[in-house]
N, C-alpha and C positions, 0 to 999 in steps of 0.2 A: 027406807025404800030400797036402797042398794042391797042391803042384807037379805031382803025378801025376794027380789026379782033378778039380781045380778046387774052387771054393768052395761049390757047391750041396750036395754031400754032406758037406762038412767042417763047415759051420757048426753043424748040430745036435750033432755030436760035441764040438766045442769048447765050446759052450754047456753041454752036459751035464757036461763035465769041470770047467768053471768052477763050476757049481752044486754038483756032488757032491764034488769034491776040493779046489778052490781056495777056495771060499766059507768052509768051516770054518777053513782055514788063515789066511785074511786077517782073520778075526774074533778070532784068538788074540792073545796079548800077546808082544811081542818088543822087543828093544833097538832103538834108532833105526836103526842100520845095517842090521840084518836086516829090519826092517819096510820100509825104503826099497827094499831089493833085492827083497823079495817084491812090493811094489807095482809095481816096474818089470817084473818077470817076468809078473805078472798083466796089466798093461797091454798087454804084447806079445800075450797070448792074446786079450784083448778087441779089440785092433786087428785080429787075424786074423779074429775073428768079424765085424768090420765089413767087412773086405775080402771075406769070403765072402758077406755080405749084398749088397754092391755087385755081386759077380759074378752073384748071383741076381736082380739088378735090383730089390732091395728097398731103395730109396734112403733112405727115412725111417729105417728100422731101421739101415741102415749108418751114417748120420749119428749116430744115438744112440750106437752102439757106439764110433765114432771119437771123439766128444766125451767119452765116458766114459774112453777110453784116454788122451786128452789130460789129463783131470783126474788120472788116475793118474800120468802122467808128471810133472805139476806136484808132486803130493804126494811122489813119489819123489825129486824134485830132479834128475832126469836130463834136462838141457836138450836133449841130442842126440835123445833119444827124443821129447821134446815137439816138436822140429822135424820129426821124421819123421811124427808124428801130424798136424801141420799140413799137411805135404805131401800126406798121404792125403786130408785134407779139401779141399785145393786141387784135387787131381785130380778129386774127386767134383764140386766146384763147376764145374770146367771141363766135365765131362760134362753137367752140368745147365744149362750156358750162363749161369751166374751169375758173370759176369766181374768184377764189383766185389768179390764175395766171394773170388774167386781172388786178387785183388790184396791183399785184407785178410789172408788166411791166409798168403800167401807173404811179405809184408812182416813180419808178426809172427814167422814162423819165422826169417827171415834176421836180424832184429834180436835176437830173444829167445834164439836159440841160436847166435849168432855165436861162432865159435871151437870149437863143439861139433858142427858138422855135417861129414859127410864131404864132400870136394870134389865127388863125384858128386851128392850130394843138393843141395848148393848150386847146382850147374849146373842140375839139374832145376828147382829153385825159380825161378831166373832165367829159364829157358826158359818155364816156365808164366806168369811175369809178362809176358814178351814176347808170348806168344800172347794173353793177356787184353788187353793194351794194343792189339794189332793188331785184335782183335774189336771193341773200343770205338772204334776209329778214331784212336788216339793213336800215330801212326807214329813220332814222335821218341822217345817213351818205349819203344816196342817195340824200336827199333834200339839204344837204350842198353842195354836188358836183354840183347839178343842179344850185343852186344859184351862185356858182363860174362860171359855164359855161355861165350863162346868163349875167355875168358882174356886179352882185350885190355884195355889200360888204358882206363878210361872217359874220354871226352872232357871230362866235367865234373870230372875229377880224383879220382873215387872209386876205391877199390881194387876189384879184380874177384874173382869167385867162384872161377874156375878156377885153373889153374897160373899163375902170372904170366909164363910164357914163351909167346910167341905160337907157335901150332902151325904157322903159315905161314912162320916163320923157318927157313931152311935150317940144318941143323946146322953149327955153327962160326961162323955169321954173328953179328955183334954187334948188328945191327939187323933189325927185322922188315921183310920185303919187302912185306907187305900193309898195315901200319898205320904204317910209318915211325917206330917207337919202338925204343929200345934195349931189350935184354932185361933182365929184372929177376930174374936168377937168384941 
């Protein structure tokens, strides 16, 4: 539904569902595994409410929902979902031109959810970092993050977020034509 009509008409419905149906469930007693799964699923709905509030330009409300979703991710033990919540917060901070906060959220996501993020989300986080560094005037850090986002080995020796194979390397070549590094397949 969100993808068809956007966030403005969706948020009241999601919030009503959370209050009427999910609230009573979450207050129930469950074994640890079931409780964690319920927290994760509920966190997804809370994050959707946050995204919907963001769409309606209700930024303070969106941030409250997203932070609540992050707390639910932590309680559920689902590090990948926590990284996703931090990425949503970083995107909101970018929109609000709070570049230091973008860096804080993205670094926390990349470190805290390492090994639990999809490659696409890791690339998005590095790209957000690059944009934030560019806006604050730190060109060197911006370039390093873009290099990581592109899947090139970092000049400082760190591993990269993306595919470890350079996209600029022609198929079958052992070395990258763009960055002069051997492929790491």
